C-alpha positions, 0 to 999 in steps of 0.5 A: 306553905298553906294555900286555899283554892275556891271554885266560885267565880261570882263573887271572885273574892269569896268569904273563904278567900278573904279569910284565908288571905287575912290569915296569910295563906296563898289563894287561888280563886275560881277565875281559873276554872271559869277561864279553862272551862271556856278554853275547852268549850271554845276548842270543842265548838270551833276546833280553834285553840284560844289564847288562855291568857287573853281569855283570863285578862278579858275575864278579869277586866269584866270583873273589874268593870262590874266591881267584882 
């Protein structure tokens, strides 16, 4: 039942998360924080509701492109 969360998103796989995964823990990376900050900012600046799943997919795609 142990899980570890991290708010760092560059690199997405921090030493803490790698160690936690190796120890068998569930983990949550900092990508969610980055995406949900972007969701809030986009809504604040434009008045429009962005698609969080689409933003997350694009964020993860950009990380993969950069080998992060």
